[in-house]
N, C-alpha and C positions, 0 to 999 in steps of 0.2 A: 605666409604659409608655414615657415619654420616655427614661429611662435605657436601657431595653432597645433602643429604636430607635437610640440613639447607638452602642450596641455593634455593632448590625448595620451601621450606616453606616461605623464604623471598620473592620470586617472587609471591607467593600466597598473601602475605600481601600487596604487591604493585599492585595487580590485573594484573600482567603481565602474563596473562593466558597461552599464547603460550610458553613463556619461562619456566614457571613452568611445563607445560606438558612435554616439552623436557627433563627437568632435571629428573622428576619422571620416565619417560620412560627409560632413560639411567640407572637410579638406579635400576629399575625393571629388566632390561636386565642383569645387573651385578650380581644380587643376589636375586632378588625378594623383594617385598615390604610387610610390615606389613599391617594389616587391616586398621589402621588409615591413613596411607599414600596412600593406595589404594583409600580410600574415597577422599583424596585430589586430587589424579590423576583424579578421576571421575568428580570432580567439575571443575578442570582446563580444562579437555577435553570438558565438556559441554559449558563453556564460550568461548572456542576456536572454537566453531562451529563443534565439532566432537562428535555427540551424540552416535554413535555406540561404539566408544572407551570409552565414559563415562559409557555406560551401562555395557560393559565388565569389566571395573575396579570395578564398584559397585557390580556386581555379585560375583566377587572374594572376595571383602571385606565382603559381606554377608556370604559367605561360611566360611571364616576365623573366623568371629565372632560366627557363629552358631556352628562350630566344637569346639570352645573354650568354649561353654556353655554360651556365653555372649548374652542372649536372648534380652535384652533391646537394645543393640547396633545393633544386627542383625535386630530387628524390625524397628529401625530408618532407616537403609539402605533400608530395604524392602519398606518402605513408599516412599523413593526417587525413587526407581525402579517402584513402582506403578504410581507415578506421571509421570515419563517419558513414561511409557506405555500408560497412558491415553492421554498424550500430542500428541503422534503420532497416536492417534485414534485406538490403539490396545487395545480394551476394555477388551478382555479376559485376555490379559497379565497384564494389569493394575489391573483388578479385582483379578487375581490370587495372585499377590504380596500383594495387600491390605488384602486379606484373610490370607496370610502367616503371615503378620505382626500382625493381630488380634489374630491369634492362638498363636503366640509366647508371646503375652502379656496377655493371659488368666489367667495365674497364677501369674502375676505381679501386684503390687499395681498401682492405677491410677498414670499416669505420663504425661509429655508433649506429648508423642507419642499417648496416648489415646485421647488427645485433637485434635491431627492432624487427627486421624482416624475419629473423629466426623466431622471435617471440610470436609473430603472427602465425607462423607454421606450427609452433608448439600448440597454440590454442586450437588451431584447425584440427590437428590430430586428436587432441583430447575430446573435442566436441564430436568427432566421428567415432569415438569409443576406442581409438587406437592408443591405449594407455602407455604401453611400452615405448612406442615410437614417440609419443608426446613427451615422455620423461627424458628420452635421449635427446630430442630436439631442445628441450629446456636446458639441458646441460651444455649443449653447443651455444645457445644464446647466452648463458651465464659466462661461458669462457670468453666470448666476443665482448660482452659488456664489461667484464672486468679488465680485459686487455685494453679497451679504449676508454675506460673510466666513465662509463655511462650508467649512473645509478638508477635511472628510470627503467632502462631495459633490464638491468640486473635484478631489481626487486620485483619487477613484473614477472620476469621469467621464474624467479624464486617462488612467487605466489602460485603461478600456474603449475610448477613442478610439485609443490605441496598439494595442490588440488588433485593432480594425477596420482600421487602416492596414496592420498586418502581414498580415491575411487578404486585404487588397486588393492585396498585393504590394509595398507601400512599407515594406520591412523596416527600413531604417535610421531613418526618421522615427518609425515605430511603436515600435521598441525603445527609442529615446531617451525617448519619453514614458513608456513602461512603467518604465524605469529611474528616472526622476524621481519617479514615483508610489511606487515601492518604497522609494526613499530617504526619502520622507515617512513611509511606514509605519514604517521603522526608527527614525525620530527620536523616536517616542513622542508626537507631537502629534495623532494620530488616535485615534478610538474603536477599541476592540479588534476589534469586528466588521468595521469598515472595513479596518483594517490586515490582518487575516487574509484577507479577500477579495482584497485587492491582492496579497498574497504568493502566494495560490493562482493568481490570474490571471497573475501574472508567470511562475511556473514552467510553467504550461500553455502560454502563448504561446511562451516560449523553447524548450520541448521540441518544440512543433509545427514550428518552423522549423529544428530541429536545432542550436540554439545551446546545446549542453550545458554549455559553460564558463560562460556567463552564468547558465543555470539553476542550476548547482551553487553558484555564488557567492551567488545570492539565497536558495537553499535553506539554505545555512549561516547566512546572516543571519537568515532566518526562524526557524530552529531556536533560535538564541540569543535572539531576540526572544520566542519562545513560552515559553522557560524563564524569562525575566525576568518575564513577565506572568502566569505560572502558568496558561496556557490550554491546556496539553497539546497534542493534535494537531488541535484545532479541526475540527469534527466529521469527521475521517476523510479528507477529500479531499486536504488538504495531505500527509497521511501517504502517500497513494498516490503522489503526485509524488516524495516523498522516497524511498519504497521503490524506485521505478523508477530513480532516480539512483544509489542505493546498489547496486542490481543491476548497472547498467551499469559502475560503478566497481569491481566485483568483490567487494563486501562482501555476499555472498549471505545469510549467516545473519541479519545485521541487516536486510536487505531483506525477508526472509520474515517476520521478527517485526513490522516496520512494517506490512506488508501485512495480516497477520492481525489486528493491533490495529485497523487501519483498518476491516476488516470489522465488528468489534464496534461501533466508533463510528458508522459509517455506518448500521448497522441501528438503533441506538439513536435516531438523529436522523431515521429514516425515509427516508434517501437510498438506497433499494434499488437503483436503477439503477447507482449508483456502486459498489455492492458488487461488481458484475461486473468493474470495473476493478481492484479490489483482489485479487479471486480470480485474475484474469489474471496479475498480478504473481507470485503464489504459483506458478502454473503455469510461468511463465518461469524462475523460480529452479530449480524441480525439474527442468525439462527440461534446463537447462544442467548440473545435477548428474548427469544421467543416470538420474534416478528417474522412469522413463516412466509407471509406473502412477499415482504421485501427481500428476504433471503432467497426465495425462489427467483425473483426478478434479477437479483445480482448474479446468482449461479447461471441463469440463462444467458446473461450478457457475457459472463466468463467463458461459457461454452461456445458462444458465437465467435469469440476471439481465439479459439483453439485450445483453451484450457479444458482438461477433462472434468474440472469442478468436483473432484472426489477427494475425500469421502463426503463432502458437503451434501451433494445431491442425494446420496444414499441415506444419510442421516436425516435429511429433510423428509424423505419418504417415510422413514421410521417415525419421525415426530408427528406426521399426519396419519399414522396408523396404517400406512400402505406397505405392509410387511413383504408381500411377494415382490413388489416392484423394488423395494429397498434391497432385497436379497439379490435380485438380478443385476441391479445397478452396481453393487459392490463387487459381485463376481466378475462382471465385465472389466472393472478397473483392475482387479487382481490378475486377470488373465493377460493383461498387457504388460505384466512384469514377470520376472523369473525368480522362483524361490531359491534356486541355486546360483543366481547371477552375482554380479559384483556388488560392491558396497552401496552404490547409488540405488540399484534395484532393491536390495534388501532393506535399505532405509526407507524407500518408498513403500514397500510392503508393511514395514513397521508402523507406518501412519495409516494404512488401510485396514490392517488386521483387527484393531480394536473395534472399528465400525462393523466388520463382518461378525465379530464375536457378539457385540450388542444385538445385532439383527438376528443372528441365529438363536440366541438365548430368548429373545422376545418371541420367536416362533416356536420355542421348545425344541429346537433342532440341535441336540447335544452332539450328534454325529459330526456336524460341521464345526461346531464350536470347539470341540476337543483338539483336533489337529491344528486349528488356527492358534489356540493357546500354546500348544507345543512349539509351533514355529516362532511365535512371538518371544517365548522364553529363550529359544536358541539364538535369536538375533540379539536379545538383551545380554546374553552371556558373551557373545562374540564382540559386541560393540562396547560393552561395559560403560554405558552412559546412563545417568539417573533417569532421563526421560523415558528410555526404553525399559529400564529395570522397573520403574514405578508402573508403567503400563502393563508389563508382564505380571507383576504382583496383583494388580487390580483385576486383570483378566482371569487369572487362576482363581482368585477369591470369588469372583462372580460365578465362575463355572462350578465351584464347590457349592455355592449357595443354591444354584439351580439344581444341583444333584442332591439337594436336601442334606448337605453336610455342613451346617453352620459352624460347628466347633472347629472344623478345618478352615473354613472361610474366614472366620473372625480375626485370627492373628495376621493373616496375609493382608486383609483389607486395612487392618490397623496400621501395619507397616507402610502400606502403599499411600494412605492419605497423608501420613507424616512425611514421606519421601517427596510427594508432590508439593507439599507445603515448603519443605526445605529447598526445593527447586524453584520456588516462587511462582508456581502455577496454581493460583487460587481456585479457578473453576474446576480443574481436574481434581484438586484436593477435596473440594466440597462434594463432588459427585462420588468420589471414593468413600468419603466419610458417611455419606447417605447410605451407601451399600453396607458399610461397616455397621451402621445402626440397625439395618435390617437383619444382619447376621446376629448381632447381639440380641435382638428381640426373639429371633428364631431359636437361639440357644438358651432362652429363659432369663434374660436380663433386661426387663422392660425399662427400668429406671436408667440404666446405662444407655440404652437405645434412645430414650427420650432426650437425654443430655446431649448426645451426639447429633440427633436430629435438629435440636435447637441451634447447635453450633453451625451445622450445615446451612440451616435457614438464614442465619445471620450473614454468612458468606454470600449466599445467593441474593440476599436483599441488597448488600453493598454493591454487588456486580450488576444487578438489574436483570437477573435471569428469571423471567416470569414463569416459564413452564416448569422449571425445576422447583421453584418456590411453591407452585401449586401442588406438585407431587409431595413435597414435604408437608404441606397443609393437610393433604388427604391422609397421610400417615399419622399425623398428630391429632387429626380431628379438630383443628382449630383454625379453620379457614378464615373466619371473620377477624380473629385476632391477628393472624398472619398478614391479612390484607392491610390492616391498619399499620402494621410495622413496615410493610413493603412500600407504603406511600410516604414520601418525605416532601416537605415544603422547600421550595427553592425560588429564588428570584431570577428571572430570565427576561430578555427582550425577545418577544415572539413576533415572527414575521409570517405573513400569509401572502402568497402570490397567486395570481389567477389570469388566465388568458381571456381577454374580453371578446365576447361574441364568438366563442369557439364553435358553436353549433352552426352559425352562418358560414364560418370558414370551411367547415367540412363539406357543406352543401356546395360551396363555390369551387373548391379545388379537388374534391373527390377523396375517397377513403385512403387510397394508396399514398397520394401526395401529402395528405394530412398526417399519416403515420410517419413519413420521413421528416416532415416539419416538426412534429412533436418530439421525435428523437433528437433533432438538432436543438430544439428549445430546452429539453431536459439536460442535454450535455452542457450547454452554455450556462444554465443556471446552476447546475451542480459544480461547475468550475468556479463560479463566483462564490458559492457557499464555502468551498474548500479554501479559496484564497483568503477569505475573511473569517475563518474559524467558525463557520456556522455548523450547527448540528442538524442534519436533515432528520426530522422526526418522522414524517410520512408524506406520501402523495395525497393530495386532496383534489380529486377530479383532474383538471388540467393544470393544476398548480401544486405548490408545495407548502408544507408547514415546517418552519425552521426555527431553531432556538439559538440565541447568542448569549454568552456570559457577559459580554460588554455591549452596551447599547450602541456605542460608536461604531463597533464592527458591523452591527445590523444595518445602520444607516449607510455606511460605506459600501456594504454589499448591495443594498437596494439601488444605490446610484450606479454602481458598476453594472448591474443587470440592465438598467434602462439605457446606459450608454452603449453597452454591447449590442443591444437590439437596434438602437439608433444607427450605429455604424453599419450594421448589416443591411439596414434599409437603404442607407446611402450608397453602399458598395454594390449591393445585389438587387435592390429594388423592392424588397419585401422582407418583413419579419413580423411575427405576431405582436399585437399590442398587449401589454401586461400591466395589471394594476397591482399595487403593493401596499400593505398596511403594516405598521410597526407599533407595538405597545409593550411597555415594560410593566411587569406585575409579578406577584408571587403566584406560583402554581404548584400543583401536586404532581410530583414525578413518580410514576409507577413503571418500572422497567425502562423502556426507551420512549415512553409516551408522557405527555403532560396534559393535565386536566385542571379545570377550575374556571372561575369567573374571568380571570385575566386572559386565559386562552380564548374564551368566548368573545371578550371585548376585542382582542386583536383580530379575530376572524371577521367580526362585524366591521371593523375599521377598514380592513382590506376590501370587503365587499362594497363599502361606501366610496372607495376611490374611483375616479373616472379613468378614461383611457390614458395609459402611459403615465399615470400619476402615482406619486409616493405620498401617502398620508401617514403622519407620525403623531402619536399622542403626546400631550404635554408631559405625561409621566415619563415617556421615553426620552424626550428632549431634556428633562430635568436631570436624568441620569448621565447624559452626555456632557453637560456643562456647556462649553463653547462649541458652536457648530460652524463649519466653514462654508456651508451652503446657504443661499438666500432662502428665507421662509416666508410664506404668505402670512397675512394677519390671522390670528386664531379664530376658529369658528367652533360652534357647539354642535355636536352630532347627537341626535336622539336615536339610540340603537335599540333594536328589538330585543326584549328580554333584559335590558339594563335600565334600572330605575332612573338614575341621574344622567343628564347629558354628559358627554365626554368631549373634552376640548382637544382639537387636532389642528395641525398646520400642514400645508402642502409644501413639498420641497422642490425648489427650482434646481433640478439636477442637470440642466443643460449648461 
């Protein structure tokens, strides 16, 4: 037993979380674990993505400490259980464990645990909007933490105090404290949980006040730190922040993958309200790509989870030409905030006002657009952050353009697209440059306008923004040439999945049960896509079309899908049968879609697969090199619409 526990402790020191968990579970089954090792098991389970097992181990550790009269140790574990309860939005559970810890410490002298209780109270006050009280409690937590030399409580309290100051409008002082706490997280001197929370808090606070440069710098630091510590995305929330930043910086495919992976992690850790934030990011990416149906689907899911999905929903209505509904939608979102409120409310309005302005100008409603532009300029002046300043310049320039004042609009729009570019927001820069070109043309400079239109088109082409590209085409009158430029040839491994005999299943179990089953199927498959770096291209009936840069990732994903479904059948008695086809080929990428013979062949291979089968073309296998799964003998498939037979093999995924 002693040797086994040493192996587990060694794995913990190496952050080999799954290995450590397996060792401690085996030791526990052999003879039970002492309280200290149960704490270790709880930590390993948490970082392995097994929050329920973590809670169970910590509850047992708490009982062991309490029964032994070790009140301080029991209180320490109770605080971790309180944390995990609050994290999964079980407020009563979290509050109960927090009260239990406080009662155990009533007769104990001040200690690091007292400082950590003060940190909990600090966050509670801030979340309730009681900023002055929260800042005061943070000072008390800092005093206790410094007295008892607890760096975790100290820097977490510092980060929360910084957030409170930011929300109270003292941006510079607040951000300075947030930076200092984040630097401590990067140093490696803090517990993993503490450091992760500080990184998440840092990105959220910076994003709130529009300081994207600071947010991006700390996001990069956090990503490097997480790789060093082998803690992955820590459960999901940090991934959402990273997904948003990657979207804003034009890395849309990466952003969508991060957001979809966040959905998986957040559901696993019970953070269901935050799933809405992740789904919203998926919708934002799809909206910018011009995939309006997929954007609408993601925004609907975000709304189901409690996110208001704004301004995405309003802009989706605008993209569909539904002006009245777009106007009502954004007005409802703005009504939920206060124009004279605190920093958080004003920052939220700064993200909604550009949508209101775009919608009002599209409707010719200058009476609504004018005051919205005024308010946006006021926020930009007070916050003094490039993202708000560039937005205000763009909005004022667009208003001037709508008022038939191109000479006034042109210099503002020229400054705005360059400011967006300096802030490394390529999509916003390209959109402002498009409006700048329109102002140039209206002011009598057609050659200058044409030059800037071509520059905007190049940016939209690189990004894959199909609707914006079509708008530039219309202005240039070169739709056919632009379409040729917008299409680029890439090599990908294409995967098609499909539920076998889905029509029969609907008739067997009924529409309602089928709807629930399909939601479960979609969630599981999307989790697999995210885990294996798959790019979901689109839904295809009851299946998916997915692209992979590496053929090996495609095969691993296909096997993962079949094994998930098989486990569900074993544990719950039923799961739909899915067939999968994989093929590697060159295809034409246009926006977020792929076309060409290779895509057609992949779809036909998927359709030729039998129940629960994975069929892989020889072309895909050649890209993989060695394969760790057993393969059938090769066979030739005669595919409809394909002249030559295609060689495929079946994968023994079991």
